[in-house]
N, C-alpha and C positions, 0 to 999 in steps of 0.2 A: 596522492598525498593524503596523510591522515587528517580526517576532519577534526577540528578543535571545537570542543563544546564552548558555548557562550559562558564567560565567567559569571555573569549575573544568574544565569540558569543553574550553573554549577553550585552557586552559593546556596541555592534553595533546594536543589535536587537531592533525593535520597541517595546515600552512598551506594546502595545496591544498584541503582540505575547507572551510576558512573562506572562502577566495577564491571557491570555487564557490557557497557559501551566500550571500555578499554580492552576487555578480554576479547570481544568480537573483532576489534581493530587489530589486535595482536594474533588473532586466529588461534586461540587457546580454548576450544570448545569443551574439552574435558574439565579444565579448571573451572570454567563457567558453570558447568553442570554439577560439579562436586564440591566446590569450595565451602559452601554453607554447611553441608552435611559433615564434611571432614572437620570443619571448625568446631561444630558441636561435639563431635566424637573426641577431638583433642582436648577440648575444655573439660569434658567429663573424665577423661583419663589422665589429666594433668600433664599433657604433652606441650612442650614449649613451642614458640613460634617458628624456630628454625626447623624442627622436625615436622611441624605442620606444613611448612613450605616445601620441605623435601618430599613429603608424602604426596602433595598435590602435583609436583613436577614429575614424580615417578609415574603417577597415573596418566598424566598427559603424554609422557614419552611412550609408555606401553600401548596406549590407545592409538597414538600416531603410527607406531610400528605395525600394529594390527591393520589399520586402514591401508597403509602402504602395501603390505603383503597381500591383502585382498585385491587391491587394484592391480598388482603385479600378476596375480593368478588370473584375473579377468582378461588382462591384456595378452596372456599366453594363449588364449583361445583353445583351451583343452576341451575336447568333445565330451569328456566325462572326468569326474574326480576319482582318481585311483591312488591307493597308497600301498606300500609294501606290507602293511599289516594284514591286508585282505588277500595277499597272493599266497597260493599254496605251493611252496617250494618242493614239497614231496612229490608233486605231480610231474615235475620236470627234473629228474635226477641229474641230467647233464649240466644243469645250470649251477654255476659257482655262487652259492648263497653269500659267502663271506665277501666275495668281490662286489656283489650287488650292494650289500650293506655298506661297504666302504665307499662305493660310488655315491651313495645317498648322502654322504657327508659333504659332497660338493667340491672337494679339493681338485677333482679333475677339471672342473669348469675354470677354477682359478688358474690352473696350469695350462689351459687351452688344449686339453686332450679330447679325444673322441671316443665314442662308444658305439659299437656295431653289434646288434642282436640278430643272429641268424638262426633260422629254424623253420620247420614246416608250419602250415597254417594251424591256428588254434592253440598254440602253445604258450600264449601270454606275452608275446613280444611287445605289443602295444601297451599292455598293462604295465610292464616294467618301464617302458619309455615314459608313460604318463606319471608313474610314481616317482621316477627320478626327476622329471620336470617339476612336479609339485614340490619335491624336497629342495630343488634348486631355487624356486621362487621363495620358499620359506627361509632360505639362507641368504636372500638378498640379491639373487642373480636374475636379471631380466631373461625371459624365456619366450619362445614362440613355437607352437606346435602346428604342423601342416602335413598332410599326406603328400607323397612325391608327385602324384598326378595333379593335385590341386595347386601345388607350388609351381609346377611346370606351366600349367594353364595361366596362372596369374603372371608369371614372367612373360609369357607370350603376349598377353593382353597389355602389359606395361610397355612392351617393345612396340606393339602396334600403335599405342597411344602416346608414344614419344616420352614416356616417363620411366623408362627402364633404369636409368642411373639413380633416380630418386628411390625407386623400390629396392634396388640392390643396396643402397646406402641404409635403408631401413632394416634390411636383413642383417647387414653388417653391424648394426647398432645393438643387437641383442647378444647377450653373453652366451646363451645356449639356444641353438636351433635344433628342433626335433623334426626329422623327416621320416614319416611313417609309411610303411607298405611300399617300399621301393621294389619294383619288379612285379607287383600284383597286376598293374594295368600298364599296357604298352605305352611308351612315350613316342611322340613324333620326333623326327630328327632335330627340328629346331628346339623343341622342349628339352630333349636330352642334352643338347649343347648348352642351353641356358642354365640347366641344372648343374652341369659340370662347372660352369663359371662360378655359380654360388659356392660350390664346394671348394673350388680353387681359391676364391677370394678369402675364405675363412681359414686357410692353412696357416697355422700358428698365430692366428689372430682371434679366433673364437671357437668354442666347442660345438660339436655336432653329435647328435644321437641319431643313428640310422637303424631302422628295422627292415629286414628283407626275408622273404621266403626262399631266396636263391643263394646258393653258395657263390663264393667269389668267382669261381671259374665260369659261371654262367652270366656274370654281369655284362659281358659284351653284348648279350641279347637286349639288355636295357638301354645301353648307350649307343648301340648300333655301330660300334667301332672298337677294334682291338686296341688301337693306339690311344684313343680317348679313355678307354677303361683302364689301360695300364697307367696312364698319367694320373688318373683320378685315384686309383688304389695306392699309388706311390705316395700321394699327399695324405690321403685319408687314413692310411694305416701306419704312418710314421710314428704318431703318438696315439695309440689306440688300445682300448680294452674290448676284446671280443667275447661276447656272451653266446655260448653254444646252447641253443634251446630246441634241439630236436627231440621228438618224443610223441607220445600219443596226444591227440588233440584234447586240450583241456576242456574246451566247450563241448566237444562230443562226449567226453566222459561225464560231464555234468548232466547232459541230456539223457544219457543212458542210465545214470543213477536215479533219474526220476521215473523211468519206465516202470519198475516194479510197483511203485505206489499207484501209478495210473492204471496198471494192469489189474491190481487188486481192487481198485475202485470200479473198474469196468466189469470185473468178474463177480461182483456181489450179486446174490440172487435177487431177482425182481420180487416185488411184493406179491404175495399169494393172491391170485384172482379167484373169485367164486367159480366153482365148477358148473358148467352148464349141462343139464341132463341130455343124455343121448337121444337123438331123434330117431324114431323108427324108420327103417329103410323102406322106401317105396319103389316098387317095380313098375316100370312103364310097360304097358301091353299094347301091342299093335294090332289093329284090326285088319283082318284079311281083306 
């Protein structure tokens, strides 16, 4: 319940103290921080009280949206912050740039569609997944990022600790689930089955982004069952955007591009050292 100031104290208290008290109770920190400065600016520029109030409320709303977005990004558990601005599309010619840019608008999350990025290691699949996840957070969608191996392990831990239903409900609660590196690390039979359950529960209920270094025909090696894999792909690919990302390793190419600089540095001549005079040769003589 909101604390009411004592009327006697209110009669003698400075208006600024009461304003600060009320704004804190109303949880309007930006208005509290800015109202005095904006009031002086409006008085100087001849702006009426209605526009003064409008400016204050706009600042409060923008700041609140910023804080909510920052909290959404923190809750997503991204291992790194990546954006499409820093992705080199020319390095992966097989990738449909226009499709990626369209996905970044977030409509696929609203439509509960999926995205699968397939390609060999080092081609930027995780970068694209992180960038799409960041864009989704900025557009108001709750997001969670996990590797397939970590997700399977957490599911098994939750099962052993009798809290699997609660954890599954938490996963269901996010609008976009990103499962990275599917197929990189072998899954146990139980882990694969629990991961299958997560994918199945999200069918037409929430979006998934999956990255994998394996083509679809090799997914039975992940889930250890042709039947399970077939049922999964039937659900996962019903409403899906597939990103083909085969090509030269992006990370390897970056490493190679740095080699000439390193080689030039290593091949620079060492500083000249003073020459030492030749010592006369001495012959050892042996006595008979």
